[in-house]
Backbone as JSON, one array per atom type, in Angstrom:
{
  "sequence": "MKKILSLLTALSMSSTSISVISCEQIESFPSKHANVNTTTLEKFFLPENNLKPYNTKYMELINNSWEHIGFNNNISTHKIDHSIVDISEKELLTDFFNSLVNLYTPSKDKNNLYDFTGLTFYIENIFLNLISVDVNLELTVNSDIAITIKKGWKTVGKILLTLENDIPYNINETIYFINKIFYSTKFVKSITKNEDKKTIDVFDFIINSNLNEKNFDEFFEDITIKSKLISNLSFAKKQFSFVNDKDILYLTFNNFKYKIIS",
  "N": [[32.45, 39.09, 28.05], [32.2, 39.71, 25.34], [31.17, 37.3, 24.39], [28.66, 37.29, 25.61], [27.45, 39.51, 24.4], [27.44, 38.63, 21.75], [25.68, 36.45, 21.95], [23.3, 37.73, 22.75], [22.88, 39.27, 20.48], [22.46, 37.26, 18.56], [20.12, 36.07, 19.58], [18.4, 38.22, 19.32], [18.32, 38.51, 16.54], [17.22, 36.04, 15.88], [14.69, 36.26, 17.07], [13.61, 38.28, 15.53], [13.51, 37.01, 13.03], [11.73, 34.92, 13.58], [9.46, 36.39, 14.13], [8.96, 37.57, 11.67], [8.42, 35.32, 10.11], [6.15, 34.32, 11.41], [4.33, 36.24, 10.81], [3.8, 35.91, 8.15], [1.36, 35.18, 5.74], [-0.36, 32.19, 5.22], [-1.16, 30.95, 2.16], [-4.39, 30.18, 1.08], [-6.72, 28.08, -0.68], [-9.8, 27.83, -2.5], [-11.83, 24.92, -2.1], [-13.4, 21.99, -3.43], [-15.8, 19.28, -3.68], [-16.54, 16.71, -5.95], [-18.36, 14.57, -8.24], [-17.7, 12.41, -10.97], [-17.59, 10.75, -14.19], [-15.4, 8.82, -16.36], [-16.03, 9.11, -19.08], [-17.32, 11.59, -19.24], [-15.17, 13.27, -18.7], [-13.89, 13.26, -21.1], [-14.6, 15.46, -22.5], [-12.61, 17.21, -22.03], [-10.23, 15.8, -22.42], [-8.29, 13.8, -24.71], [-9.05, 10.37, -25.43], [-6.82, 8.65, -24.95], [-5.31, 10.15, -23.22], [-6.8, 10.56, -21.02], [-7.9, 11.02, -17.59], [-7.4, 8.47, -15.16], [-8.87, 6.35, -12.64], [-6.82, 5.38, -11.06], [-3.26, 4.73, -10.74], [-0.98, 2.8, -12.19], [1.76, 2.87, -11.93], [2.45, 3.76, -9.39], [0.91, 2.3, -7.69], [0.33, -0.03, -5.12], [-0.12, -3.13, -3.36], [-0.46, -3.3, -0.07], [-0.26, -4.75, 3.04], [-2.81, -5.88, 2.7], [-4.2, -3.75, 1.61], [-4.97, -1.33, -0.83], [-2.74, 1.01, -2.04], [-1.34, 4.18, -3.08], [1.92, 4.88, -3.53], [5.35, 6.11, -3.15], [5.76, 8.28, -4.81], [6.83, 11.7, -5.47], [6.25, 14.94, -5.29], [3.76, 15.0, -6.59], [1.46, 12.68, -8.15], [0.92, 12.67, -10.92], [0.67, 14.83, -13.83], [-1.71, 16.57, -15.74], [-2.4, 18.21, -18.54], [-5.05, 19.77, -20.22], [-6.51, 18.61, -23.34], [-8.5, 19.69, -24.9], [-9.47, 22.93, -25.08], [-11.58, 24.73, -25.52], [-14.75, 24.33, -24.5], [-17.94, 22.9, -24.71], [-20.56, 23.4, -22.61], [-23.58, 22.46, -21.4], [-26.62, 23.92, -20.05], [-27.85, 22.1, -18.4], [-25.74, 20.37, -17.77], [-24.18, 22.12, -16.36], [-25.39, 22.22, -13.94], [-24.57, 19.99, -12.63], [-22.39, 18.68, -10.07], [-19.67, 18.48, -10.76], [-19.07, 20.09, -13.13], [-20.1, 22.5, -12.25], [-18.5, 23.02, -9.99], [-15.95, 23.16, -11.2], [-16.18, 25.33, -12.98], [-16.7, 27.38, -11.16], [-14.29, 27.44, -9.73], [-12.34, 27.87, -11.72], [-13.23, 29.96, -13.28], [-13.78, 30.42, -16.19], [-13.88, 32.2, -19.35], [-16.88, 32.88, -21.23], [-18.93, 32.39, -24.1], [-21.83, 33.4, -26.05], [-22.85, 31.02, -26.93], [-22.6, 29.11, -25.03], [-20.0, 28.18, -24.89], [-17.12, 27.49, -23.21], [-14.0, 28.83, -22.2], [-11.25, 27.17, -21.34], [-8.52, 27.53, -21.45], [-5.21, 26.72, -20.6], [-5.8, 25.13, -18.44], [-4.85, 22.81, -16.03], [-4.55, 19.67, -14.46], [-3.3, 18.67, -11.44], [-2.42, 15.75, -10.05], [-2.56, 14.93, -6.84], [-2.89, 12.82, -4.99], [-4.27, 9.49, -4.83], [-7.04, 7.68, -3.76], [-8.21, 4.57, -3.42], [-11.45, 3.31, -3.72], [-13.2, 1.24, -4.61], [-12.71, -1.73, -6.39], [-13.5, -3.71, -9.09], [-14.36, -6.6, -11.09], [-15.72, -8.07, -14.09], [-17.27, -11.02, -15.58], [-15.61, -11.38, -17.72], [-13.24, -10.48, -16.86], [-13.0, -7.76, -17.12], [-12.45, -4.4, -16.08], [-13.54, -2.25, -13.45], [-13.14, 0.73, -11.66], [-13.41, 2.7, -8.76], [-12.57, 5.72, -7.27], [-11.25, 8.22, -4.99], [-9.83, 11.23, -5.87], [-7.32, 13.46, -5.14], [-6.95, 16.63, -6.28], [-5.13, 19.36, -7.54], [-6.05, 22.35, -9.03], [-4.89, 24.16, -11.74], [-4.36, 27.27, -13.38], [-2.6, 27.89, -15.98], [0.42, 28.64, -14.54], [-0.58, 29.26, -12.1], [-2.18, 28.39, -9.08], [-5.59, 27.77, -8.63], [-7.48, 26.46, -7.17], [-8.77, 23.52, -5.41], [-9.84, 20.16, -5.89], [-11.59, 17.4, -4.61], [-12.04, 14.66, -6.25], [-14.38, 12.28, -7.01], [-14.01, 9.61, -8.94], [-14.97, 7.4, -11.55], [-14.62, 4.8, -13.91], [-16.9, 4.58, -16.38], [-17.11, 2.99, -18.58], [-15.99, -0.22, -18.79], [-12.54, -1.14, -18.34], [-10.37, -3.14, -20.39], [-9.03, -6.52, -20.09], [-6.31, -6.19, -20.28], [-5.69, -4.05, -18.7], [-6.64, -4.93, -16.25], [-4.85, -6.95, -15.63], [-2.66, -5.7, -14.49], [-3.45, -5.13, -11.9], [-3.83, -7.72, -10.98], [-1.21, -8.62, -11.18], [-0.09, -7.12, -9.14], [-1.2, -8.38, -6.96], [0.03, -10.9, -7.2], [2.67, -10.04, -6.78], [2.61, -9.26, -4.14], [2.94, -11.51, -2.66], [5.1, -13.82, -0.89], [6.6, -15.17, -2.7], [7.34, -13.76, -4.93], [9.56, -11.42, -6.25], [9.7, -9.33, -8.06], [7.84, -7.94, -10.84], [7.93, -7.28, -14.19], [7.04, -5.61, -17.21], [7.48, -7.06, -20.41], [9.5, -5.48, -22.6], [11.07, -5.95, -24.74], [11.4, -6.03, -28.12], [12.15, -8.2, -29.63], [11.35, -10.45, -28.28], [8.76, -10.02, -27.57], [6.52, -11.28, -28.49], [6.77, -13.73, -27.44], [6.66, -13.87, -24.62], [4.88, -12.11, -21.99], [5.46, -10.86, -19.53], [8.19, -10.46, -17.2], [9.0, -12.32, -14.46], [10.45, -12.21, -11.4], [11.14, -14.72, -9.44], [10.73, -17.56, -7.22], [8.93, -19.42, -7.93], [7.42, -22.56, -8.64], [6.23, -25.82, -9.66], [6.15, -27.27, -7.3], [5.82, -25.51, -5.11], [3.57, -24.19, -5.82], [0.93, -24.59, -4.85], [0.88, -23.37, -2.32], [1.39, -20.73, -3.02], [-0.9, -20.3, -4.59], [-2.93, -20.51, -2.68], [-2.44, -18.21, -1.16], [-2.85, -16.08, -3.03], [-5.5, -16.52, -3.59], [-6.82, -15.82, -1.23], [-6.22, -13.09, -1.21], [-7.49, -12.27, -3.48], [-10.0, -11.46, -2.84], [-9.89, -8.79, -2.42], [-10.53, -7.57, -4.71], [-13.55, -7.07, -6.11], [-15.62, -9.72, -7.16], [-13.55, -11.11, -8.3], [-11.98, -14.17, -8.84], [-9.77, -16.9, -8.53], [-8.86, -19.81, -10.37], [-7.34, -22.99, -10.36], [-7.01, -24.14, -12.84], [-6.57, -22.03, -14.5], [-3.91, -21.56, -14.49], [-0.64, -22.58, -15.52], [2.48, -24.35, -15.9], [5.26, -24.12, -18.04], [8.01, -25.59, -19.53], [10.51, -24.54, -21.51], [13.2, -25.07, -23.43], [14.87, -25.14, -21.18], [13.99, -22.92, -19.84], [11.71, -21.68, -17.56], [8.28, -21.05, -17.68], [5.39, -19.32, -16.55], [1.96, -19.47, -17.08], [-1.01, -17.53, -17.23], [-4.31, -17.16, -17.87], [-3.86, -16.71, -20.69], [-1.8, -14.9, -20.51], [1.69, -14.73, -20.39], [4.44, -15.5, -18.36], [7.83, -15.09, -17.96], [9.95, -16.84, -15.93], [12.44, -15.83, -13.77], [15.29, -16.05, -11.58]],
  "CA": [[31.51, 40.13, 27.64], [31.96, 39.57, 23.9], [30.29, 36.14, 24.2], [27.3, 37.7, 26.01], [26.93, 40.4, 23.35], [27.17, 37.8, 20.57], [24.49, 35.66, 22.25], [22.16, 38.64, 22.71], [22.67, 39.63, 19.07], [21.88, 36.1, 17.89], [18.74, 35.94, 20.04], [17.64, 39.32, 18.72], [18.11, 38.19, 15.13], [16.29, 34.91, 15.82], [13.36, 36.76, 17.39], [13.13, 39.02, 14.36], [13.19, 36.03, 12.0], [10.51, 34.23, 13.99], [8.37, 37.35, 14.01], [8.66, 37.73, 10.25], [7.8, 34.08, 9.64], [4.83, 34.17, 12.01], [3.42, 37.22, 10.21], [3.51, 35.54, 6.78], [0.07, 34.53, 5.58], [-0.38, 30.95, 4.45], [-2.17, 31.11, 1.12], [-5.38, 29.1, 1.03], [-7.44, 28.03, -1.94], [-11.12, 27.21, -2.37], [-11.83, 23.48, -2.39], [-14.71, 21.43, -3.76], [-15.9, 17.84, -3.9], [-17.41, 16.47, -7.1], [-18.4, 13.22, -8.8], [-17.68, 12.43, -12.44], [-17.1, 9.51, -14.8], [-14.33, 9.05, -17.33], [-16.58, 9.57, -20.35], [-17.55, 13.04, -19.12], [-13.88, 13.96, -18.76], [-13.42, 13.33, -22.48], [-14.81, 16.83, -22.98], [-11.34, 17.91, -21.86], [-9.06, 14.99, -22.74], [-8.33, 12.71, -25.66], [-9.2, 9.12, -24.68], [-5.54, 8.08, -24.51], [-4.73, 11.02, -22.19], [-7.81, 10.82, -19.99], [-7.62, 10.63, -16.21], [-7.85, 7.16, -14.7], [-9.06, 6.34, -11.18], [-5.67, 4.72, -10.45], [-2.02, 4.88, -11.49], [-0.29, 1.53, -11.95], [3.17, 3.11, -11.62], [2.64, 3.98, -7.96], [-0.07, 1.53, -6.93], [0.83, -1.26, -4.51], [-0.98, -3.82, -2.38], [0.33, -3.35, 1.16], [-1.07, -5.17, 4.2], [-4.18, -6.08, 2.22], [-4.81, -2.45, 1.31], [-4.43, -0.72, -2.04], [-2.18, 2.33, -1.75], [-0.44, 4.8, -4.05], [3.1, 5.29, -2.76], [6.61, 6.19, -3.89], [5.86, 9.48, -5.65], [7.4, 12.84, -4.76], [5.29, 16.02, -5.02], [2.45, 14.61, -7.08], [1.47, 11.43, -8.9], [0.99, 12.97, -12.35], [0.19, 16.14, -14.28], [-2.51, 16.39, -16.94], [-2.88, 19.43, -19.2], [-6.19, 19.38, -21.05], [-6.33, 18.6, -24.79], [-9.54, 20.53, -25.51], [-9.59, 24.13, -24.25], [-12.91, 25.32, -25.7], [-15.64, 23.23, -24.11], [-19.38, 23.18, -24.71], [-21.22, 22.93, -21.39], [-25.0, 22.81, -21.44], [-27.19, 24.4, -18.78], [-28.09, 20.92, -17.57], [-24.44, 19.9, -17.27], [-23.67, 23.11, -15.42], [-26.02, 21.95, -12.65], [-23.88, 18.87, -11.97], [-21.38, 19.2, -9.15], [-18.34, 18.58, -11.37], [-18.94, 21.28, -13.97], [-20.36, 23.67, -11.4], [-17.3, 23.25, -9.18], [-14.83, 23.55, -12.05], [-16.43, 26.69, -13.47], [-16.54, 28.31, -10.03], [-12.88, 27.55, -9.38], [-11.49, 28.31, -12.83], [-13.84, 31.17, -13.85], [-13.45, 30.57, -17.61], [-14.74, 33.1, -20.12], [-17.98, 32.16, -21.87], [-19.61, 33.15, -25.15], [-23.3, 33.26, -26.06], [-23.2, 29.65, -27.32], [-22.22, 28.24, -23.92], [-18.65, 27.67, -25.07], [-16.27, 27.98, -22.13], [-12.58, 28.81, -22.54], [-10.44, 26.65, -20.23], [-7.11, 27.56, -21.85], [-4.25, 26.68, -19.49], [-6.25, 24.26, -17.34], [-4.01, 21.64, -15.76], [-4.9, 18.9, -13.27], [-2.17, 18.07, -10.73], [-2.93, 14.66, -9.23], [-1.77, 14.9, -5.6], [-2.97, 11.47, -4.43], [-5.43, 8.71, -5.25], [-7.5, 6.78, -2.7], [-9.08, 3.61, -4.08], [-12.65, 2.95, -2.97], [-13.76, -0.03, -5.05], [-12.16, -2.34, -7.6], [-14.33, -4.87, -9.41], [-14.23, -7.15, -12.43], [-16.88, -8.85, -14.54], [-16.92, -12.4, -15.93], [-14.54, -11.32, -18.72], [-12.12, -9.81, -16.19], [-12.94, -6.33, -17.44], [-12.19, -3.72, -14.81], [-14.15, -0.97, -13.05], [-12.49, 1.25, -10.46], [-13.93, 3.95, -8.19], [-11.58, 6.26, -6.34], [-11.23, 9.66, -4.68], [-8.56, 11.78, -6.36], [-7.02, 14.82, -4.67], [-6.45, 17.35, -7.46], [-4.92, 20.81, -7.54], [-6.42, 22.94, -10.31], [-4.02, 25.28, -12.08], [-4.58, 28.07, -14.59], [-1.2, 28.17, -16.27], [1.27, 28.31, -13.38], [-1.25, 29.72, -10.89], [-3.18, 27.53, -8.44], [-6.87, 28.46, -8.44], [-8.35, 25.72, -6.26], [-8.55, 22.09, -5.25], [-11.04, 19.32, -5.99], [-11.55, 15.98, -4.29], [-12.87, 14.15, -7.34], [-14.74, 10.87, -7.01], [-13.96, 9.25, -10.36], [-15.19, 6.0, -11.89], [-14.71, 4.54, -15.35], [-18.24, 4.06, -16.7], [-16.88, 1.93, -19.57], [-14.95, -1.06, -18.18], [-11.26, -1.35, -19.01], [-10.22, -4.55, -20.75], [-8.19, -7.36, -19.23], [-4.93, -5.71, -20.32], [-5.55, -3.19, -17.53], [-6.88, -5.76, -15.06], [-3.68, -7.77, -15.32], [-1.75, -4.96, -13.63], [-3.94, -5.34, -10.53], [-3.53, -9.11, -10.65], [0.24, -8.69, -10.95], [0.19, -6.57, -7.8], [-1.54, -9.46, -6.02], [1.15, -11.86, -7.28], [3.88, -9.42, -6.22], [2.47, -9.12, -2.69], [3.25, -12.78, -2.01], [6.52, -14.02, -0.55], [7.26, -15.9, -3.77], [7.64, -12.89, -6.07], [10.39, -10.26, -5.93], [9.35, -8.24, -8.98], [7.2, -8.28, -12.11], [8.1, -6.19, -15.15], [6.52, -5.86, -18.55], [8.5, -7.35, -21.42], [9.58, -4.4, -23.59], [12.01, -6.37, -25.78], [10.65, -6.3, -29.35], [12.53, -9.5, -30.17], [10.67, -11.53, -27.55], [7.46, -9.54, -27.07], [5.49, -12.26, -28.88], [7.05, -15.0, -26.75], [6.11, -13.76, -23.27], [4.35, -10.77, -21.68], [6.07, -10.29, -18.33], [9.31, -11.15, -16.55], [8.7, -12.43, -13.04], [11.59, -12.65, -10.59], [10.39, -15.54, -8.49], [11.13, -18.96, -7.02], [7.73, -20.23, -8.18], [7.5, -23.79, -9.42], [5.08, -26.69, -9.42], [6.17, -27.78, -5.93], [5.3, -24.53, -4.14], [2.45, -23.46, -6.41], [-0.28, -24.66, -4.02], [0.98, -22.35, -1.27], [1.2, -19.46, -3.74], [-2.3, -20.2, -5.0], [-3.72, -20.25, -1.46], [-2.22, -16.81, -0.79], [-3.51, -15.16, -3.97], [-6.94, -16.74, -3.48], [-7.26, -14.98, -0.11], [-6.08, -11.68, -1.58], [-8.39, -11.96, -4.59], [-11.21, -10.84, -2.28], [-9.7, -7.34, -2.44], [-11.14, -7.12, -5.97], [-14.89, -7.66, -6.14], [-15.95, -10.69, -8.21], [-12.36, -11.81, -8.81], [-11.66, -15.47, -8.23], [-8.78, -17.67, -9.28], [-9.01, -21.26, -10.46], [-6.04, -23.59, -10.69], [-6.93, -24.45, -14.27], [-6.12, -20.83, -15.22], [-2.45, -21.49, -14.4], [0.15, -23.75, -15.94], [3.93, -24.16, -16.04], [5.81, -24.65, -19.3], [9.48, -25.55, -19.59], [10.92, -24.44, -22.91], [14.65, -24.88, -23.55], [15.38, -24.91, -19.81], [13.42, -21.69, -19.28], [10.4, -21.97, -17.0], [7.27, -20.01, -17.87], [4.08, -19.45, -15.91], [0.89, -18.86, -17.87], [-2.27, -17.24, -16.54], [-5.3, -16.55, -18.77], [-3.2, -16.3, -21.94], [-0.62, -14.07, -20.24], [2.83, -15.61, -20.16], [5.46, -14.92, -17.5], [9.13, -15.76, -17.95], [10.42, -16.88, -14.54], [13.88, -15.73, -13.52], [15.56, -16.02, -10.14]],
  "C": [[31.16, 40.01, 26.16], [31.01, 38.41, 23.62], [28.85, 36.49, 24.53], [26.67, 38.56, 24.94], [26.58, 39.61, 22.09], [25.89, 37.0, 20.75], [23.24, 36.51, 22.18], [21.83, 39.04, 21.28], [22.0, 38.5, 18.32], [20.43, 35.9, 18.28], [17.85, 37.0, 19.43], [17.32, 39.03, 17.27], [17.12, 37.05, 14.99], [14.87, 35.36, 16.08], [12.76, 37.48, 16.21], [12.7, 38.06, 13.27], [11.89, 35.32, 12.31], [9.31, 35.14, 13.81], [7.95, 37.51, 12.56], [7.92, 36.51, 9.73], [6.37, 33.96, 10.15], [3.83, 35.13, 11.38], [3.06, 36.87, 8.77], [2.17, 34.81, 6.72], [0.23, 33.26, 4.75], [-1.52, 31.05, 3.45], [-3.11, 29.9, 1.11], [-6.16, 29.21, -0.26], [-8.82, 27.4, -1.71], [-11.05, 25.74, -2.77], [-13.26, 22.99, -2.59], [-14.62, 19.9, -3.74], [-16.89, 17.63, -5.03], [-17.32, 15.02, -7.53], [-18.41, 13.31, -10.32], [-17.25, 11.05, -12.93], [-16.1, 9.84, -15.91], [-14.84, 9.53, -18.68], [-16.81, 11.07, -20.34], [-16.25, 13.81, -19.25], [-13.32, 14.05, -20.17], [-13.8, 14.64, -23.16], [-13.49, 17.6, -22.95], [-10.14, 17.13, -22.4], [-9.33, 14.05, -23.92], [-8.4, 11.4, -24.88], [-7.89, 8.56, -24.15], [-4.87, 8.91, -23.41], [-5.65, 11.22, -20.99], [-7.34, 10.38, -18.6], [-8.14, 9.22, -15.96], [-8.0, 7.2, -13.19], [-7.96, 5.58, -10.44], [-4.44, 5.03, -11.29], [-1.16, 3.66, -11.19], [1.18, 1.72, -11.58], [3.41, 3.19, -10.12], [1.71, 3.15, -7.09], [0.56, 0.24, -6.4], [-0.23, -1.83, -3.58], [-0.14, -4.05, -1.13], [-0.59, -3.68, 2.33], [-2.55, -5.26, 3.85], [-4.93, -4.78, 1.98], [-4.15, -1.87, 0.06], [-3.99, 0.71, -1.73], [-1.42, 2.84, -2.97], [0.73, 5.38, -3.26], [4.28, 5.5, -3.71], [6.74, 7.39, -4.81], [6.39, 10.64, -4.81], [6.33, 13.89, -4.48], [3.88, 15.67, -5.47], [2.58, 13.35, -7.93], [1.65, 11.69, -10.39], [0.41, 14.35, -12.63], [-0.53, 15.96, -15.61], [-3.0, 17.75, -17.46], [-3.95, 19.04, -20.2], [-5.84, 19.46, -22.54], [-7.31, 19.52, -25.49], [-9.79, 21.73, -24.6], [-10.97, 24.77, -24.33], [-13.94, 24.21, -25.54], [-17.08, 23.7, -24.08], [-20.01, 22.56, -23.46], [-22.66, 23.4, -21.4], [-25.46, 23.31, -20.07], [-27.45, 23.23, -17.83], [-26.79, 20.4, -16.96], [-23.9, 20.84, -16.2], [-24.27, 22.92, -14.02], [-25.35, 20.8, -11.91], [-22.72, 19.41, -11.14], [-20.0, 19.34, -9.78], [-18.18, 19.86, -12.17], [-19.16, 22.56, -13.17], [-19.13, 24.02, -10.58], [-16.15, 23.78, -10.03], [-14.98, 24.97, -12.57], [-16.24, 27.71, -12.35], [-15.07, 28.5, -9.66], [-12.06, 28.22, -10.48], [-11.94, 29.63, -13.44], [-13.46, 31.38, -15.31], [-14.36, 31.6, -18.27], [-15.75, 32.26, -20.89], [-18.59, 33.02, -22.96], [-21.1, 32.82, -25.13], [-23.76, 31.85, -26.41], [-22.83, 28.62, -26.25], [-20.89, 27.53, -24.15], [-17.75, 28.32, -24.02], [-14.8, 27.81, -22.52], [-11.76, 28.4, -21.31], [-8.95, 26.62, -20.59], [-6.2, 27.61, -20.62], [-4.63, 25.78, -18.35], [-5.37, 23.02, -17.23], [-4.44, 21.0, -14.45], [-3.61, 18.3, -12.69], [-2.72, 17.02, -9.77], [-2.03, 14.52, -8.0], [-1.76, 13.51, -4.96], [-4.25, 10.8, -4.91], [-5.76, 7.71, -4.14], [-8.55, 5.84, -3.31], [-10.24, 3.21, -3.18], [-13.14, 1.54, -3.31], [-13.1, -0.47, -6.35], [-13.0, -3.58, -7.88], [-14.07, -5.33, -10.84], [-15.52, -7.88, -12.78], [-16.39, -10.25, -14.96], [-15.79, -12.46, -16.96], [-13.27, -10.68, -18.18], [-11.92, -8.39, -16.68], [-13.1, -5.55, -16.14], [-12.99, -2.43, -14.65], [-13.54, -0.54, -11.73], [-13.15, 2.56, -10.05], [-12.92, 4.45, -7.17], [-11.84, 7.73, -6.07], [-9.84, 10.19, -5.04], [-8.42, 13.21, -5.85], [-6.31, 15.57, -5.79], [-6.27, 18.83, -7.14], [-5.2, 21.33, -8.94], [-5.54, 24.15, -10.57], [-4.46, 25.95, -13.38], [-3.2, 28.59, -15.01], [-0.35, 27.73, -15.1], [0.57, 28.59, -12.06], [-2.27, 28.71, -10.37], [-4.46, 28.32, -8.19], [-7.81, 27.7, -7.51], [-8.0, 24.24, -6.22], [-9.89, 21.35, -5.33], [-10.72, 17.92, -5.47], [-12.56, 15.33, -5.23], [-13.11, 12.66, -7.17], [-14.92, 10.45, -8.46], [-14.16, 7.75, -10.54], [-15.22, 5.87, -13.41], [-16.05, 3.88, -15.65], [-18.2, 3.04, -17.83], [-15.74, 1.06, -19.04], [-13.68, -1.12, -19.03], [-11.09, -2.84, -19.3], [-9.19, -5.25, -19.86], [-6.73, -6.92, -19.23], [-4.66, -4.68, -19.21], [-5.71, -4.0, -16.24], [-5.64, -6.53, -14.65], [-2.68, -7.04, -14.43], [-2.16, -5.09, -12.16], [-3.63, -6.77, -10.08], [-2.04, -9.3, -10.39], [0.62, -8.15, -9.58], [-0.15, -7.59, -6.72], [-0.42, -10.51, -6.01], [2.37, -11.31, -6.53], [3.82, -9.34, -4.69], [2.74, -10.41, -1.94], [4.74, -12.9, -1.74], [7.3, -14.69, -1.67], [7.78, -15.0, -4.9], [8.42, -11.66, -5.61], [10.06, -9.06, -6.82], [8.64, -8.81, -10.2], [7.36, -7.07, -13.02], [7.55, -6.59, -16.51], [7.67, -6.12, -19.52], [8.45, -6.28, -22.51], [10.51, -4.75, -24.75], [11.23, -6.78, -27.03], [10.96, -7.68, -29.93], [11.76, -10.64, -29.52], [9.26, -11.17, -27.1], [6.32, -10.49, -27.43], [5.67, -13.59, -28.16], [6.48, -14.99, -25.34], [5.77, -12.3, -22.97], [5.08, -10.09, -20.54], [7.28, -11.12, -17.91], [9.02, -11.15, -15.05], [9.92, -13.0, -12.31], [11.02, -13.41, -9.4], [11.02, -16.92, -8.35], [9.95, -19.9, -7.24], [8.06, -21.47, -9.01], [6.3, -24.66, -9.06], [5.01, -27.18, -7.98], [5.57, -26.81, -4.93], [4.09, -23.76, -4.66], [1.22, -23.47, -5.52], [-0.28, -23.59, -2.92], [0.79, -20.95, -1.87], [-0.27, -19.25, -4.09], [-3.2, -19.9, -3.8], [-3.63, -18.78, -1.06], [-2.97, -15.87, -1.73], [-5.03, -15.33, -3.95], [-7.52, -15.89, -2.35], [-7.27, -13.51, -0.52], [-6.99, -11.29, -2.75], [-9.67, -11.28, -4.11], [-11.1, -9.32, -2.24], [-10.18, -6.72, -3.74], [-12.48, -7.83, -6.09], [-15.07, -8.53, -7.39], [-14.74, -11.38, -8.82], [-12.19, -13.13, -8.08], [-10.69, -16.2, -9.14], [-9.15, -19.14, -9.27], [-7.67, -21.85, -10.9], [-5.89, -23.88, -12.18], [-6.52, -23.23, -15.11], [-4.6, -20.75, -15.3], [-1.82, -22.76, -14.96], [1.62, -23.36, -16.03], [4.38, -24.81, -17.34], [7.32, -24.51, -19.25], [9.89, -25.61, -21.05], [12.41, -24.1, -22.97], [15.27, -24.44, -22.22], [14.97, -23.56, -19.24], [12.0, -22.0, -18.82], [9.47, -20.78, -17.18], [6.03, -20.36, -17.06], [3.05, -18.79, -16.82], [-0.34, -18.66, -16.99], [-3.18, -16.53, -17.54], [-4.68, -15.94, -20.02], [-2.08, -15.28, -21.75], [0.52, -15.01, -19.84], [3.94, -14.87, -19.42], [6.75, -15.75, -17.62], [9.68, -15.68, -16.52], [11.94, -16.81, -14.51], [14.09, -15.71, -12.01], [17.03, -15.67, -9.9]]
}
């Protein structure tokens, strides 16, 4: 009898808990889609803090597809550097400023100065649409970025932002994409930037790899196929060379030097 009473009590408590949970409202937020370029975002950010259409920390080339993986709740957080922003009537007609003003509802003075104090962009995910390079290997990237907009600690809305850098990034950014192509081959276990001040002028990256002159052709064939994942990128064998210095093997590519370890 005691077991039956205990079971009935437990079921009663479970039913109550389920009822309470089912009655809770799931909070929803307004969402928008907008297009913008990186120069426009400099109204809010210093150039060195500006949003980019990718994040090299979490970006990988998996099954011939560019993905952002390995992050927990969000990829990054960006609090604006400039809170008081001048937005013209013409700019207000664009989908980006119109969406942001509608979501954030900043105060405005008679001179069209908007107060965005507390505005923070939480980057939830990044979906790469197009990656391209020019003849100088300068980089342009277009992506869709899922962003949660916060006013202080409070969420006020979400934006799916199509972002493109209208001024190409130099080859020092492009090399991170090229390194991901190298890393996606069976020959490379890891590639890390050389942070040692004593050797920073000697080589740029440390590559954990079994690469050598004997298996280079197979490696080159693989990266040539994968180079098609970046528009206008093509590799030539003359861009690569091996150098043996004091029994340490180095790979060079377009003036970037990789110390090979295994």
